[in-house]
N, C-alpha and C positions, 0 to 999 in steps of 0.2 A: 504492499499499499504506498502510495506517493506520502511523505507528510506534508500537511497544510502550514503554507508561512504565512505569517501575518503581512500586510505593508509593515517595511521599516526593520524587520527584522532580519538578521543576519545570517545568511546560509551556513548551516554549522560547518559543514563538509564541501568545501571548494573544491570547483576545477574550471577548467580552462571552455568558454562560452565556443570554443571551433579549436577542431583539431590540428596541430600541427601539420603541416604537407610532410612524409616522410621523406630522408632522401637517404636512397638505397645503394649502400657502397660497402666496400668490405671492409675498411676500418669502420666498424659501427660509431665507435667513439668518438670518433671524428664528425662523421658523419652525422649523427645525434645533436652535436654541439653546433651544427651550420644550423641543423633545423629548428633548434631551441631559439637562437640567436634571430631569424629568421621570422619568429614568432614577433618578435619587438620589432619590427620594420627595417631590421636592419641587414642591408645589401652586402653580403659574403658567401666566396664561392668555396666548394670543397675544398679544391687545389688549395688557394689561398690558406686556408688553414690549416691544412698537412703540410706546407710548409712554415709558417711561422709557428706553430706546434713542434715542429722537427718528427712527426710521426712518419712524414714520407724516407726519412734517411733510416729508421731506427731497423734492428733487425733482434730476435729472440728467440735463441734456440736451445732451451736446455739440454744437460746431458740426461741420454738415456733416451726413453719411450718420448712419441710423438704425442704432444697435449696443447687441447685447444687454446688452452691457457697462453701458452707462447705468443699468438696469434696477436695479443691484445696487452700482456703487461707491460709495465713502463710507458703506454702512450700518452699516460695522464702528468709525466714530468713536467713538463713547460706548456700546458693547457691555458694556466692561468697568463703566463705570458705573452702568449699569443690572442686571447682573449684583451687584454691591456692595448695589446696591439691592434685589437678592432675595435674600439673602444669601447671595450665591457672593465673599464677598470675597478670597478668593486663586485666581480666576479667572485664565490667564496668557494672554499672545500668545506662540507659539512659530515657531520657524522649522526648517526643513527641513534646511539648510546642514549637510551632512557625513554625512547619514542619521536615521536613525528618533532621535529624540531620547528620552533616558531616562525622561522626565516623563511622555512620551506611553505609553510601556509599562510606566509606573506604573500611569495611571490604566485603563489597562485589566484590569491584573489585580485591582486593585479594585473592579472592575465600573460604573464610570463611561466615560462614550463624549465623546472628543474631535469637535468638527467641523473642515470643512475645506474652504476655496472653492479653486476652480481645481484641483481634482482631477481633473476630468474632461476628459480632453487634444481630445474635440470640441465641449465646452462648456464653456470656462473660467469661466463666469460662474455656471456650477452650484455648489450645496451641499451636500455630502454630512454624515454622520456614521461617522468611522474607527468600528468595530466589530471589529475585529480585523486580526491581522499574521498571513499567509499565509506568507510568509518572510522573507528579509532585505531584498529589495527589493520586497516583495508585501505591500500592503492590502485587508482587505474595505471597502468602503463601500457604508453604505445610502442612497439618496438618497430626495428627501422624498414620492416614489411608491411604497416600498416594497421598491423592485428592489435589490438586490447586486449590485454591480459588483467584480471582483476588478482591482484598477488599482497602477501603479506610484506610489510614495510621492511625490508630490507636490499644493503647494499654495503659493497667494498669501496665505493668510492660514487660521492653524491655533490655535484655542482652544482650553484644558483648562479644564474648566467647574470643576474643581476640587470638593472638599467641602460641602454647603451649610451653614448657619449660621443666626442668626436674620435676619429679614426687619429691613429700616431701613425709616424716614419722614421722609425728607427734606421739610423744607420747601415748601409749593406753589412760591416762589419761586424755590429753587432748582431745581424741576424745569421752572419755565417759562424759566429763562434756558436752561437744556438745551435744550428746546424752541425758543425762539429762534433759537439758533444753528445747531439745525440744521434750522431754516425757512431761513436768510439764507444758509447755505453757507458754503464755506470760496473759491471761488473766480467767474467770471464763467459758469461752466457751471452752477451750482446756483442755486437760488430762481427769482428774478426772472428770471437770467440763462436758465436752464432754461427756464423759460416762452416767454420770447423764440425760444430756440432751436430750440424746438419746433413752432412756429408758422412761424417762417421757414423751416422744415424742409419742413412740408408745400407750402407755398405755391412753394418752389422745387424740390421731386422733382422729377427728368426723368421722363421717360417709360422706365420700366425695363420688361424682358422676361425670361421665363423666370425662371433661377436667381436672378439678382440680383434682381429683383421678389419673390420668396419669400425671401430672407432678409431684405430692408428690411420687409417687411408682418412677418414672424415676431418681430425686433426692435421694431420700433414697438407691435406688438401686449401683446409682453413689459412695455415701459413703459408700458403703457397700464393694464394691468389691474395692475399692481403700484400704479400710481398711485391709480386706483380703492381698493382694497383697501386704503392708508398710509391716506388721507383717509375712509374709514368707519369704521377701526380709532382714528385719532385723535378722529373726533367722540366715540366713545362714552369714551374716554380723558379726553377734557376736559371733557364732562358730569360723569364719575364724581369729576372734580376739581374741577368747581364746585361739588358736595355737600359736599365735603371742607373747602374753604376758606372758604365764604360769604362774606355779605355782598358787598360791590358788586366784589370780587373776583370772586367765584360766579358774580354778576350779567352780567360782563363773557366771563365761561369760557362761560357757556348759550349766551352770542349768538355766539361764535367756534362751540362745539359745533354750533348750529344751521344755521350757512353752512356748515361741513365735510360736513354730512347733505345740506343742500342741493347740492353741490357733487360728492356720491360719487353722488346722483339726476341729477343733471346728465350726468355719468358715461355713468353706467346707461343712458342713454337713447336713446344712440346704437343708430342703425342702419347696416347688420346690427348686432348687437351683436359683443363681442370673442371671437375665433375662431369666427367663423363661418364657413363654406366661402364665404358671399357675399362675404365681405369682400374678397378675392383682385379680384374686377372690381371693387370698388367703388374700393378702394386703386389702382388705375391710372387710375381717373377725376378731371382735374384738378378739375371739377366738384366731387365727392364730399370730396375733397381740402380744399374752398375752405370748403365747408359746415362738416367738423369742425374747422377751423382758427377757424370762428368760436366755433363750441363751447367750444373750448380757451379763446379769450379771456378769455368767457366766465367760464368756469371760474377761470381766473387772476385777473379780479376778485375772484370770492368768495372766494379761498385767502388775498390780499393782503388784504382787509379783516378775512378771520379773525384771519392774522398781525397786524393793527393793535387786533384787539380783546385777544387773548395780552398783547400789551405793553403794555397798559391796564390789565390786570387784577394786573399785578406793582407799581404806582403806584397805581390805583384811588384817584386824588387824587376823581374826581367819577361819577355813575351814568353807565350807555349813554343816551345820546340826551341830556345833559347838557351838550354841548361838543364840541371837539376839541382 
């Protein structure tokens, strides 16, 4: 039964008057953030947010079996910096300890959409947009495919985007240092270590059957698709930044962008393609995994070379091709 509300009485469980337009992209955290920012009327692109947040340059693969979380962990590291650049300087990360925070309720009341990761109990790596409260212990979450779920409030990362303001224009060098920090990573499971662990896992993957094989393949494909999308976005973002930087710095960034475009094309050349039905029997074949490991080794070389070019762009002491 619908509760009768008297005139002037405040709605006890606020919700957005209109659902956000979902952004369906492999990096769900950035996709959800873009969707949430657009609710406020901000004009922001997925590629721009991928570049500014460093998500376009991240790679994480923990040692051992494939896990879905590898495709998402760490993506939040520079999110608030990116949001500040995009004019959301009062964005804040909050926690759910002790119930739903008042700040989240306030965001919903003014028509802004919080972003949560870890809210889906069967897929903790996934990200959604909180679109309303159903009760004191239930909220509505919009996933990146446009479906609404009634869930118990939980999240390992909960961000309130806040009110939009004027976009900032950080110097290219500031953005590039953030980019390099994202590329390098925080531990041995990120960056170069991530590439190494990925190749090692493919070469050492035991013969799996049934559900274990499907879970491993699903996690692998999410990681692969996320990387392909990230480097393609990174290439576009660096190409745009090269025009802004100009000079020798721009030349180095153009070179980095070309290498990332080549990397994305290499990943996209895989057969069968990502999520294709024929991938499951292929993934069980040690010979196919060995070919894939060789492809990833080639991709890693392009990735590290592009990273080197970005580092050179910060100093720009000599033009590309003029020395090491």
